[in-house]
N, C-alpha and C positions, 0 to 999 in steps of 0.2 A: 467626285469630280468635279470640279467648280466651271462652270461655264468659262471659257476666256473671253478678254472686251474686245470686243472689234477696235483696235486703234485708229487714235484719233490723230485726224489731221494736224500737223505744226496750224499755227498760228503766222504764223511767218510767211508761208505758203496761202495761205487764206488770204491774208493780206493784198498779197504782189493779186492772187485771181481775183479780188474784190476789183484793184486796181487798173487791170487790165476789161477789165465790163466796161466799168466808167469810162475810161479813153477810145474805147474801141464804137462807145459809142456813137459819135460826131459822126465816125464815117458813115455808118448808116441812119443820120439825119438828115445828111447833105444831098447824100442819094436819097431819101424819100423827099427831098425838098426837089427836086425833078418833077415831080409826078404831084407833090402835095403844097397849096400852101403852107406857113407857117401855122394859123391859127387853125388851121385842118389838119393837121397832122400829131401838130401839139394834143387834141384832141385825143385822139383813135391813139395815141402811144399811151396818155390816163387810163382809158376806157379800159383798153387791152389786160393793164396793169390791175385791174382787179380782182380778175377773177381767180388768178394766180394765186395771188395776195391771199384772198380770202380762203381756197382751199387749202393752201398751209396751218396755216393759222386752225384752221375747222379739226384738221388731223392733230394738229402736236396738245388742245386742249381744248373742244368744242365747248364743255360747261360752262370755262372761264372769257370763251370771247364773250360767247354771248351775257353774260351776269356783267361782265366789261362796258360791251353796250347797250344796256340801261342807266349806266353810271353819266349824270349831265356831265361830269367833268372829262372822262373821256370826248364826251362829242366838242368842248371844248376844247384841250389842245388841240382834239384833231382839225376844226375846221380852222385854228390858228395856222399852223401849219397845213393844210388845206391851199391857206390862201401865198403862203409865203413860200412852202419849200417844192407846191407841188403849180399851181396855178401859175407865182411869178418867177421861180425860177424854172420850170417846166417850159413856159409859154415865150418869155423872155429871151430867155438862149436858145432859144428854135428861134425864131423873129432873127436874133443876131448875124443865125447861120444862115440868114439867106440873103446877106449883105454880106459877108463876108470870108474868109478863108479856117479854119479849122484849127490850125499853126495858134494862130491871133485869135482866137475864141477862147479858146484854152486855158494862154493863160490869162488870159483877163476874169475867167470866169472863175479858177485855179485860185483868183487871190485874194479866196472868202477863208480861208487857214486866217489870214492876216486881220479880216475885219471878228473873223471869232475871236479873238488874240485882244482885241479893243475892246469890242461888246463887253466880252466875259470880266474887263478893268473893273468897266461902271457895274455891270448890272447884276455879273452873281460878284467879286467882293476879290476877283483873282489879283494874286497882283504879279507884273509880269519881271522876268527877270535879266539883269541888263544883257543874257544872251537870245530875249528874245523881243524884247528893244532893238537889236541888231538884227534879228533876223528882218523886226516888222522894215523900219529902211531898208533892207536891202531887198527887199521883195517889192518895196513900192519903187524904189527902182528901175528894177526889173519891168513893174510894169511901164511905167512913162518909154526908159527904152524902149518894150517892148508897140509903144502907140507911133513914137519917133520911126522907129522903122517901117511900122507899113504905112505911114503916111511918107515918108521918101519914097516907097516904092511905090505904091498908087496913088501916089497925090492927095491932096486936104477936100476930097470930094464931100457931098454930105451924108452918104452910106460910108461911110467910115466911121462920123463922126458919132452917127447915128447908134450904127453898131456895138460902138467903144458905147453910148450911155446905155443901150443894152444889156451885153454882157455885164456890165459893171449894179447894174440894175438885178440883172440873177446873182450877182455874186455873196447881192445883199440880203437881197432877199434868202437867199439860202443860209447865210450865216445866222440871221433872229430864226430862222426855226434851230439851225444848230443849237445858238442857246437855248434856244423853248426848250427841246431833246434833256441838253446838262442839266438844267433847270429842276425838270420836272426829273428829271435818272438819278438822283441825289437820291439816294433815300428809298422807301418804302414803296414811290411810283415807278421805278421802273418797272413794272410789270404792268401798269397801262399802257407803254410808249408799240405795245406790237397793236394791239384795237385802234390804238390811235391815228398811227401810222395807217394800217386801215383806210377808218373813216377819212383822213388828209386825202388817198385820194379821190374818193369821193366826193369830198366836197371841193376839193382843188377842181375837179372833171365840169365840174357845173358851170363854172363861166370859162372853162376852156369851151368847152360844146357851144354853148351859148353863141362867140364869138362868130365858130365855125361855120353855124346855121346859119347865122346871116354874111359870112361869103361867099358868096353865087360862084364864082373862081369850078368849072367843072374840074372833078379829081379823075385825075388818070390810074384805073384803077389796073397797075401790072405788077407782075411777081414780085422787084426790084421793092415797090410800094409795102406788103404783104410783108416779106422778109423782112424789109426795114422796124415795120411797124411791130410786127410779135418778139422780135431782139433787142429794140430799144423799151421796148412797154415789160412784154414778158422776164428774157432773161436780167434786163442790165437798170432798171426803174423797181421793180417788183423786188427780183433778186438780185441788186442789189444792197435795196432796204433789210431786203432779210436775213444777207452774211452781212452786211454791215452790222446789226443788233447781237446777231449771235457774236460775232468775236467781242464787244464790249458787254454780251454780258462773260466774256472769258476773265473781263477785269484789263482787257489789253486795250485801252483805249487810243495810249501812246503807239502804240505798235501800230494801228491803224491808223493813228495818225501822222503818223512820218512816213507811211508811204503812200501816200498823197502825192507827195511832191513829182513822183513817177507820170504822173496823169497826163499835167500841158504838157512834155517833152514825148511824150508816147506816143501823145496824139497829136503834136504836129510830126513827127515821126508815119503815121498813119495816111494822112495829111500828103506828103510825100510822095510817098511811094506807093499809097494805093490813087491817091487823082491828082498827082504830077503837080500837086501847089509848091509855090515856090516862098523863099525860106527869106527872107532879108538880112543881114548882119545882125541889125538891130535885134529884131526879132525872136534868132539865135541865141543871141550872150543876153536878152530880158529874159527867156524862157528858162536858161543858168542864174537869171541874179531870181526868179521866182522863186527856181526849186530849193535853193540853196534857203531862201529866206526862210520858206515853208518850213522847211528843216530845222533850221534852228528857233525856229516858233512853234512846233510840236512834237521834239523828242523832249521827253521826260527829264529830268535830272537824276543824278549822277547817281548813285542807288549809297549811303555810307558803310565804306564795314563798320564790321559788328566789330563790340567792342572785341566782344570772346574768338571773334576767327582772327583776330592780330595782332590779342596775347598769343594762338599755340606757334605765331613763326618766330616769335626775339627767342630766343636762346638765353637755358637756364644760367643760373648771377647765383 
């Protein structure tokens, strides 16, 4: 008798879980910033993500991981990803949330798929389809509406514009990292990505820890801060990276990317429901436009029907 294989969870279900992990992390970031500065919490979050990532990779392929860590290419990829995907993305978004709300920040940060499409056009020679061009225009129109909506609600204070620059910087950082991952992952380099992501967390933690050390603001070690650190570091950052890589290994990059459109919308809802944040009409419409733009940009093209299948549908003559 052959042993029955455990049923594999569906890709859309796992992509939806990933979307929830990423969108809910913003709530915990805002909570943590009540007890620590942006520099302190960003460092805590990244440092906390390293042990679970290391443990999982050791369990999956100990020999392969140790072999990869001796490869200079893996360290090079990890260093680049550490600078952009970790130090840049985590550091800038955390600083931005110290100045602004969840919904506003999430809309600007998750403009990154729009940036990825543009960068991939120039650095990966990927052609933009007419639908993607429409998505880019729609998405950036949504970003503009979100910014205008926030300025109309809070005024044009300096903090708001600093937050805009920080969030767009975070989006640009993650977009650059995504293009690097796509370039490495196209072909035999896919096996290098998990150890490179581990090294990215290690290298990216260094500047964040340095900034935290020179920040002399006292940290309030509350249960809220500890819970936020564990969730955003272990579950959202390390778990999110591992889940994203597992989905990409299935060859479902289009499905994963298409689910990202829901992250800014869900994050805005979390902010209203859990933290009593207010949304301007401009932010609501802007979030919807950004979500629509991401969906247009990231959905894969329709697969043409096979000629054989089509011929089976034609009546005999």
